[in-house]
LOBA-92181 format. One record per residue: x, y, z of N, C-alpha, C, O in turn. Coordinates in pm, whole numbers, plus 50000, padded with zeros to 5 digits. Layout:
% LOBA-92181
XYZXYZXYZXYZ...
% end
This chain:
% LOBA-92181
811906805688239811816792188183810386789388140809436793488208810226782488029808896778887981808176770688086808666760488133806966775588123806226768788230805776754888188805476746488274805726752088058805286738988009806426728888002806206717587957807646732588044808786723588040808536711588129808306713188249808566699488072808276687788154809536682688224810626687688200809356672688310810466667888394811566661688309812746663688339811216654088202812216647588118813096657888048814316656188042812476668687994813256679187928814176686188027815306689587993813696688288150814496695088251815746686788283816836692288299815576673588293816716664988324817736665388211818946665588236817246665388085818176666087970819006678687974820216678287953818356689988002819066702888005820076702988119821216707388102819656697988236820556697988350821766689188328822876692788368821556677588264822666668588236823656674988140824866673988160823146681488037824026688187940824816699288005826006700787978824176707088090824876718088158825966712688249827056718288254825676701688321826686695888407827876690688330829016692288372827606684488215828696679588132829566690888083830796689488076828956702088048829716713688001830646718788108831766723088078830196718388234831036723288343832246714388364833276718988413832126701488326833236692288345834246692588231835326686788242833896699188121834796699788006835966708988035835796718788109837146706187979838276715387995837916729287946837156730487849838416739788010838056753487973838286756587826837496763787765839356751187767839656754787628838586749587534838286755987433837976737787568836926732287483835696741087492835096744487391835326744787615834136753287633834296766487561833366771087495835476772587572835676785687512835616784887360835086793887295836166773887303836136772587158834726769887108834316775287005833986761487181832626758687138831756770987149830876773387066832026778887252831206790787274831486801487171830596808887131832756802187128833106813187039832666810586897831936818686839833106799186839832806796586700833126808586613832476810986512834136815986652834436828886591835166827386460835896817586438834976837086373835726837386248837196840086274838036838186186837536844686397838926846986435839656834086470840876834286487838936822886481839586810286514840556806386403840266808186285841706800986443842756797486348843076782586358843126776986467843306776386244843756762486238845286762286230845876767886138845906755886328847356756586346847946742586348847306733186395849176741186297849926728686306851286731486370851786742686366851866721286427853186722086489854116712186421853796700286411855256716886374856296707986322857466708586420858116718986436857726697386486858786696886587858206697486725857956708386778857976685886786857306685286916858276681387028857896674687124859536685687013860516683187118860376692887233859286697987259861476695487303861416703887423860886717787393859996722687462861426724387288860976737787255859566737587197858766746487226859256727687116857896726487064856876724987174855776730287164857246717687278856336715887392856106729087465854986731887509857166737187478857026750387541856046758987461855166765387519856206759187330855336767287246853906761987248852946769687250853776748887247852456742687251851696746687376850516750287370852356745987490851696749587616851346764387622850336768187681852186772987561851846787187554850606789287467849746797487500850516781887356849356783187268848066778787336846996784387311848156768787423846956763787491846346774187582845196772687625847086784687613846566795587695846026807087611845616817387665846046805487479845566815787388844186811987334843896800187312843356821887312841996819487263841996818087111842816823987041841046810087063840806809286921841816801386842841946803386722842566792386909843576784286840843106769786838842846763886943842996764186718842606750186702843756742686636844066745086520844376733786709845446725686650844826714586566843936707286610845326713386443844836703286350845856692386323845496681286283847136695386344848166685486311849426687986392849746699286428850146677086420851476677486482852366668286401851966657286363853596672786376854556664786299855856663686377856396673786422856346651586394857636649386460858156635686419857376626186409859446634686396860006621886349860096611686462860226599686435860016616086588860026606786701858586602786728857966607386824858066593986643856626591086642856156584586771855056587586819856956575686829856516568286947856686575987077856326571087184857236588087068857486595487193856986609887183855906612987234857746618787118857316632787108855956634187041855076641287091855776627486929854546628986853853346623686931852326630486943853476611786985852376605887060852006614487181850826616487210853026619587251852766627687371852006640387336851056643987406852406647187230851766659887193850346657687141849436665187174850166647387059848826644287007847876640987122846736645587124848346632987217847496629387331847146641687415846006642987461848116650687435847846662687512846776671287444845846675987508846926673187314845976681587242844586675387238843586682587249844516662387222843196655887223842546657087360841326658287371843356656787463842826658687599842146672187612841166673487685842656682187541842076695587546841086698187433840746709687405840636687587368839556688987273839926692187132839046695387051841206691687097841626694786960841536682186875842016671486914840936683386758840856672286663842116672486578842186679286476843116664886622844456666486567844966653386507844706642586559845686654686395846316643286330847816643586352848416654386361848446631886361849876631086381850596626186256850106617486185851776632086229852556628686110854026627486146854526634486233854716618486077856176617686090856836627085990857806633786023856326627485867856926635085758856096647685730854886646885708856756659185732856046671785712855416672785573854426679885554855996665685476855426665985341854076659085337853176663485265853926648385413852616641785423851606651085488850446651785446852036658185591851136667485659850636678285564849446681085558851566684285489851166695085398850296689885284849446697185233850486677385245849676671685138848246668885183847316669685103848056665685311846746661385359845976672285433844746672285432846686681585497846006691885577845826704285490846786711585464844616706685446844386717285347843706729685405843406738985331843466729985534842776741485592843596748485700843036754785789844916747385691845786753285793845966768285767846196772485654845866776085874846146790385866847596793385901848206802485844848156785685992849526788186035850216775586080849566766086124851546775586069852366764386116853446769986207854076780086176853656763386319854746766686411855876756886387855686744786398857066761986354858226753586325859176754186444859716764786476859386742786511860266742186628861216730286616861476723186713861716728286497862646717386467864086722086486864306734086508865076713086478866476717586483866786727886375866156727986269867756736586403868016748286318868226744686170867796752186082868886733386142869196730286003867966726385923868016725685800866846723785992865596720685924864696732885910863676732185841865036744085972864146755685970863836760385828862676762685794864856761885746864626766985611863766757385528862776761885470864086744385520863216735585441861776735285491860846735685411861596734685622860226734085676859476747085653858336746885606860096758285684859416771185669859076773885523857966778185492860026771485434859796774385292858686765585236857846770385160858676752785272857616743785223856246748485269855276747985193856156752985392854866757785444854446770785376853286772485338855386779985360855076792585292854586789985149853616796085104855256780985081854876778084942853566770384933852926769984828853156764385045851836757985051850746767985085849576764285100851126780685098850146791185127849816792885273848736797685307850736788885361850486789085506851446798885573852636799085541850936806885666851776815785744852636807585841852226796785885853836812685874854796804885952855336812886071855716824486057855356806286186856106810886303857286801386316857096789486341858506806486300859696798086304860576801886421860926813586440860926791886500861806794486614863146800086566863576797686453863796807486656865146811886626866096800286659865676791086730867306800086612867866808786513867146806186381866776794786351866966816686304866216815686179866706803986094865906796386039868006802486084868626791186015870046789886069870596799386124870636778186051872036776586093872996781585985874206781386006872466786085870873286792085765872606804585713871386805685713873416814085667872836826185608872146823085476871176829685440872646813185403871996809385278870576804485304869646807985231870406796485410869076791885446868176803185489867016803885449868706812185571867916823685617867506832485499866386837485495868416834185404868116842485286866976836285205866076843385160867006823185188865936816485113864596817985183863556818885117864606818285315863356820085391862766833985366861566835385345863616844185370863136857785345862576858785204861506864585183863276853085108862836853584969861506846184951860656850584874861336834985021860086827385010858926835285069857826835085013859156842185181858096850285240857686861485145856496864385129858666867785083858356878584988857616873084866856656879084817858086861684817857526855884695856076851384715855236853084626855786845584832854446840084856853486850184917852266848284912854026860884974853176870685041852646865985175851726872085230853206855185228852776849885356853636855385470854766859685449853086855085590853776860285708854826850185756854596838085756855966855485797857026847285858857536854385982858296864085972857116849586096857546855086225858696846586278858596834286281859796853086320860926845886379860826846986532860466857486586861146835986600860846834786742861776841686839862176835786939862116854286812862816862486911861756868587001861336879986981861316860887101860096864287173860196876787260859166882387297861406881387293861516893587370860946905587293860576915587355860876904787163860336915687082858866918287112858346928987081858176908487171856766910187207856546910687357855416911987403857626909687434857526909987580857176924087625857896933487592856076925987701855666939687738856696947287820856746959587812857526940587898858566947487974859636953087879860106964287898860006945287779861006949987682860446961087595861136970787564859196959687555858576970287474858526983287553858826993987499858146982587680858106994587763859507000487779859687012687770860496991987803861856996887821862347004187696862967014787705862046998587580862477004787455861707017787428862317028087400860377017187438859567028687398859627040087498859667051787458859617037087628859507047587729860837051487793861117063287812861657041487824862887044387899864007048787805864717058487833864147041787693865237045187601864827055987503865567065587483863637054687441863247063887334862597076587387863107087587364861467075487457860677087187494861387095987597861497108087578861867089987703862487097887810863977100087788864547109887838864617090887714866077091087699866747091787836867737098887856866177084287930866657084788068868097080288081868807084788171868547071387993869927066588003870917076487946872127074887964870437086787876871347095787808871927089087685871227081487617873167091687658873837085187545874357071587588875187070487678873847061087523874307047587555875717045787501875997048687384876597041087586877997039287547878457024787552879367020887479877827016687639878307003187663877136993887691876146997787752877266981487645876266971187676877006958787727878036954887672876456952787832876906939687877875716930187871874606933687910875956918287822874916908187822875526894587844876686892287811874746885587900875266872187921874126862187934872996865787967874456849587908873596838287942874526827187988875196820787907874566825088118875426814788176874576803088224873526804888286875056791088194874366778988238875366769688308876556769488276874836762088403875676752588475876006740688387875366738288284877006733188429877376720788360876176711388359875526709288461875896705888243874786696488228875236684288150876026685488056874736672788186875066660788106874376661387971873376668387954874886654087875874206653187747872826647287766872586639587859871906650987679870526646587691870396631987647870866628187540869766624087730869556610087698868166607487640867496616787594867736594987643866426591387589866046577487640866926569487671864756574587650864326561087688864706551187578864246552387464865526541487611866096532587510865006524987433865176521987314863916521787500862886513887431862146522087325861426516587242862326535487330861666544087231862646549587127862316559087056863816543787117864816548787022864266548686879863576539286839864576559086804864146560086665864956550386581866176549786597864346542886492865106533786406866176541186327865946552486283867346534986307868456541786237868076546886099868536557686060867256539486024866906543985889866066556785893866166565085802865256558385997864466570786012865386582286048865256593285993866326580086138867286590486175868056595186054868196607286031868566585785975869356589485858868506596985755868996606185689867266593285743866366600085648866256614885679866116623085588866336618385808866166632285848867456638985891867436649385957868616632985855869886639885871870636637586000871556645186031870276627286075870946624386202871706611186194871216601586135872896610786255873706598686253873346588986364873576576986352872776594186473872496585686589871466592486678871156604286660870936584986774870016590886872870736601286956870156611586991872006598786988872756608687065872826621886989872626632587048873096621386861873166633686782871796640086770871676652386775870766632086752869396637186745869016644786872868406655386865869376639386986868996645587114869876657487149869456666287225871096658087095872046668587132872516676387009873676680387000871606678386915871956684286785872566698186796873346702086709872236705786901872736719586913874256720286915874836730586880874906709386955876366709486969877086704986842878316705086839876346700886739876986695086621876976704886504875946710786471878136706286442878246715086325877416709186211877376697086191876766717986139875866713786032874446711986078873526711585996874226710886210872876709286265872436721486344871356726786322873286725986436873006737986515874176747686508874966747186414874276756386607875346766286606876026768086740876806777386758875736759186836876346760486967875626770687053874596776287015876206773087170875546781587270875376795987224874366802287257876326801387148876226815387107875016817287015874416828087014874666807186938873506807986850872246804486928871246811586918872296793787004871106788887075870646798687182869446800787199871596804587254871256813687363871506828287325870646836887344872686830987272873086844787249872236852387151872086864487163871656845487053870896852686952869686859787012869276870186961869106854287120867996860887186868386875087231867636884687212869556875987291869946888387357870676897987264870496910087274871486892687175872166901287078871136907886987871346918986938870016900986963868896906986891868416919686962868036929386897868436919587094868006931387171869016942687155868616954387153870296939587145871296949987119870906957786994870836970086996870666950586884870306957186759869026965286773868936976586725868036959486838866726965986852866836979086931866416989586883867406978287051867446990087138868347000987083868097012887104869406997087011870307007086953869817012186817870307022186766868847005086760868367008186625869547008686526869677017886446870386998486536871606998286453872076983886436871666974986511872916981886338873606969186321875096971486351875616982486330875786961186400877196962986435878076964986313877746960586202879196971786334880156973486224881286963386234881996961286136881476957086352882536947086365882256938086484881456941286572882936926586486882866917386600884196910086611884806906386510884636908086734885756899186760885336890086875884546893986961885886877986876885396868186973886486858187008887376855186928886376853187130887236842387177886336831287229885356833987298886666818987196885846807987244886476794687213887506793887145885856784287262886376770887236885576760387310884746763587395885836747987276885286736787352886316733687460887196725287442886176740687572887176740587677886896730187785887776726687863885676725187789885276716787902884776703087857885146692887914883946703087756883306690687714884176683187613885156688387562883786670987585884476662587486884216668287347883066669687306885266671487276885116677587143884436668387043883896673086943884436655487069883756646186978882256648186983881576647486881881736650687102880286652287119879846666887123878666669787108880796676087144880496690387147881396697287045882426702987078880966696586920881766702486813881766717686820882736724286782880646723386869880596737886885881116741887023881236733587113881406754687037882116759887154881216760387278880066764687270881746755887391880976756687516881156770087586880406773287677882156777887544882426791087602882706800887489883546798387403881986812287490882216822587388882136836287454881206839287529883126844587426883156858687469883266867087342884176865087262882346876487325882326884387201882216899287233881586903187331882826907487148882706922087159882296927587023882956925386922881176934787023880686941586903880976956586913881026962287022881166962686797881246977286788880076982186703879866977686590879326991486760878186997586690878477012386668878857019486761878297016986547878337031286518876887036186515876177033686418876457043186620875097048286626875077063186592876127069286573873887068886585873757083086556874437091586663874877102786637874507086186784875077093786896876537090486921877157096587007877087080886849878497077486869878717062586887877797054486869879927058986922880337045086934879707038387056879627044387163879257025987038878797017587147879557004387138879606998187032880137000287248880806987287254879926977887336879546980887449879626966387276878716956787338879456943787365879966937487272879496939887490880166927587530879116916887558878106919587623879356904887509878426893887535879206881187567880216878287504878716873687665879336860887697878266850387717877186853187768878586838187677877756826687710878666815587761879606811387692878376810887880879126799987943878176788287965877016790388000878656776387945877856764487977878556755988082878336743988093879406762688161880146755888266879906762088404880406757088504879146773088409878866779788535877656788788514877546795488412876736788888611875476796188593875456809788661874386815688676876596814888702876656827288779875856838488713876106842088598874916844088786874086855588749873166852888629872536862288580873086840688582872066837188484872136845088354873186845588289871016851288318870956858488190870316872188209869356873788284870876882088140870376895788148871046903888038871996899387975870526916188018871146926187932871276938988013870346942788084872406945588001872706957588079873096968787983874156968287921872236978987970872486990387881872947002187966872217006788053874167007087940874757017688022874947030387940875567030287834874387041387991874547054387929875177064188024875437060988140875427076287976876107086088062875177091788169875627099188256873847088388164872927093388266872237082188343871557084688442872387069888298871727059088372871997045588311872627044288206871497035288381871707021388341870367014088345869607015488440870097006288241868926997488237869416983188246870186978588161868976976188349869246961988362867926954688341866956957288411867896945588244866636938988211866896924388179867966920788130865906916188208866006901788181864626896688148863616902488188864596885688072863296879388046862696874088175861476872588186863536871288273863046867388405862456879788474863186889188505861166879788497860486891588549860916895188691860606906088739861606886088759861996888688897863216897788909863566901989019863856900788797865046909188804864926920688705864156920088610865716931088730865716942488640865446955388716864736955488816866006966288667865816979288728866526989888646867276986788553866287002288681866897013588612867597022088718867017025088822868837025988691869677032588791870157045988735870737046788627869917056388812870267069988769871687073388813872067071088928872467079088720873787084188756873637096688843872717104588822874537098688940874397110289030874357123688959873707132989007875027124988845875077137788775873917139788678873827150288614873027129788666871937130688568870817139688618870677141488739870017145488528868837153188569867887144688652867917132488645867057151188730866107144188815865117135988730864707140488623864757124288778863877115288704862427115488754861627107188712862097124688841860747124488899859657125688793858597119588806859927133388688858887134888585858617121588514857497119088469859637113188503859427100388438858667090788530857937081988484858847092688660858047085188757856587089688747855677081388746856357102888741854997108288734854277103788608853057101688609855017102088499854417097788372854227082688364853647077588269854727075688464854567061188465855627053688387855487041688363856677060588345857757053788273858627045588366859167035188328858767050288491859577043588593858787042888723857897050988746859127033288805858607032988941859487041689030860667043689002858897046789137859687054689231860827046289285860677034189302861977052489311863147044589353862987038789491862297044189577863657027689509863757022289644864637031489727865367039789673864547029889857865297038789946866787038489913867367027789895867367050189904868767051389865869687045589971869497047590091870687038289924871677032590014872677043390054873267050089969872857044990183873797055090233874817048590326874507038690392876017054090330877017048390421876597050290566875887059790599877027041290651876707042290792877337054890851878377059390805876687060590955877237072591018878667070491064879007060191123879487080191035880877079591076881787072490978883007072790993881207065790876882017058790777882387068490665881507074490604883667070090639884147078990534884597070390416885437061490429884017073190300884357065290182885707069490127886077081290130886437059790077887647062590001887267070389876886167068489823888127078989828887817087089711887517078489589886877083089494887977066089590887747057389476886417049989486886017043189391885707051189598884467043989619883267052889590883337065089603882157046489549880907053589528879777045689591879877033489609878707052489624877517045989676876647041589559876477049089463876107029389566875267024389458874047033389440873427037289538873697036989315872547045589292871257038389327871217026089323870197045589361868917039289393868317032589270868557036789157867547022189293866947014389185865517018689159864677018489249865237022589035863877024788988863377011888925864107005388850862147008088954861586996188894861016998788755860737010188719860836988088678860166988788548858686985988573858336974988616857796995488546856396994488589855526985788500854456989988456855976973688473855206964288391855246950688458856326944888474854086945488496854006931988548853726922488433852786924388356854536912288422854356902488315854626888588372855756885288406853566880588381853686867388440853196856188349853096844688392852886859388224852476849188128853676840788085854816844788111853456829388021854576822087959855336831387865854736839387794856666830287865857496839787792857136840887644857216851687585856726829787583856496829787439855076833887400854796836387282854186834687496852766837087464852526850087389851816849787289853066861687431852796873987357853306873587212852676879287123854426866987190854996866687055854146857786964853916861086848853686846587018852786837986943851476845186913850946844386802850956852287012849696859386991849866870786892848926873986818851026877086890851296887186788851226880786648850676886686555851776868886634851706861486507850266858186471849836860286358849506852986568848106849486540847286861786503846466861286411847506872786573846756884986543847176890986410846376897586344848426888786370848856893386238848156885386129847786890986025847966872386151847206864486055845776869886044845206870485936845226873786157843856879086159843756893186102842666898486085844916899186073844926912786019844806923586124844496934986090845036920286250844846929786359846146936186406846106946686471847286930386376848586935586420849616933486311849396925886216850746940386325851906937786241852866928886318852916929286441853636920786246854596911986311855646920086386856136930186337855976915486504857036922086582858436917586541859406924686565858546905786480859846901286430859676894286297859776882086289859416901986190859276895986058860596890486008861636892186072860546883885894861726876985840862916886185823864046882085849862676898485781863786907785756864556910785885865776911785883863826912385996864476914886126865226902386172866356903286220864586890886157865266878386193866536876386114867516871086167866526880585989867726879185906868846888185956869996883985961868526900485993869546909586048870216903386169871436904086184869416897286256869976890986376870826878886339871886876586398870366870986241871156859386198872516863686147873526857286178872566874386069873856879586020874736883586138875916880386142874126890586234874876895586350875466884286432876616885186477874706873686452875106863186546875956852386480876946847986539875596848286361876346837386298877806840986276878666832086268878106853886265879486858086241880376856086364881606856086353879766854286481880566852186602881366839186591882566839086621880716828386548881446815786533882576816986433883646811086450882346824786328883396827186229884556834986291885726832186263884226844886377885276852786442886106844186537887316845886548885446834786606886176825586693887126816886610888286814986646886616811786500887406802686416888616809786355889706804086350888426821986307889526829086242890476835586341891636838186309889986838286463890826844586562891156858986533892196863986576890276865886461890546879886430889256887986426888156882386421889406900786429888276909886424887676909786282888396911386184886376907986274885686907686146884786919886133884166924186230884706925286015883856936985991882606932785914882606922885841881556940585932880306938585861880186949185752880536960785774879696945285638879296954885537877826958085559877046948885585877416970785551875996974185569875086965985480873946963285517875556962085362874726954585268874466940385316873526933885269875286935385410875106921785456873776919585526873246908385526873216930085586872046928785669870736929085592869666927185651870786931385463869576933385386869566924485263870616921185207868366920585222868186912485102867336920385002867046915484893
% end
């Protein structure tokens, strides 16, 4: 320290340092970095999913929120703007996305987390304004909308990431690259089971004093506050549980198999809830057929909204082993079939964890010829405890910076939209539907 520093200067420096220590970490990190890697970001849709994405972004470095847009100005919008200002972001709030795009001229990226029927208009407007887009899944509630999004991304040359966040999850990446591809530990995959079950839940309400005026609701395509809050269940707005939940996991079927299905048949209906308020099906059971390089794979998927038994997972079964995986890091494992080659080399290479102690029958107990002992469980050697969406958002941000390629670009999102949207059609027609290979590509 300069020996000539007087007492007044010392107090000024000490006061400034103390103030810096009291600032939220995100403010200090942004002020310290001033990096050219910093990105100006906006959020369109600050509801439940938008809030999840917003909180994941707050844990990422180099992100400066400049704007938030939501039609629920007195509630969602105000809450998100206040949160961001608390963390030092100089952010403006908008009701209409067109006003935001007209006034915010320095945006690098926009996160779209609005209801599905708004995804295409919002994403396309942002792309045409020269802004990269992260759009939540389902890409659109119609294939026509999804197609226009892909075409807009190609036309503008801007990035369009679709929010199938498992594509950036390190546990899923490891499972695909090391367990399925490199080691082929499962052998030939023959069957897939997947599910997302949820317990009975009441329709979503709202604080009556903050109700959106009817003219604002109608302007943005909603008939009532009830429909606005529960849009996923209404035809023309969302796609029901198979779209809202199933698309996450059916996307993994396509990814891990490196294939698109050749057919789907499905059974479903609004079996529990009032059909007036739940136009889409509360229960759906679907079976896909995949023709892969190694042969036929039959994939079963169910989504229930009347019982939460066993939650959500994907189960890939081959003639040498089984991979059970879930976005929930607390579950999952790999199980070797008794007739499969030894897996010790995959443990040594770090592809699998050593198995837990093998379950054996108690002494003196003779198994019936129809019974088998459960195979030992190998763990997946990847710890992942970040917010589920954080890696996928960071992949998008790093792609803007030119450091990575998108893990789920528009073309991949479109393939999944084709795969999933046809399930509702199969339920409605009550028959097996086939896919043409050309359907998956634009």
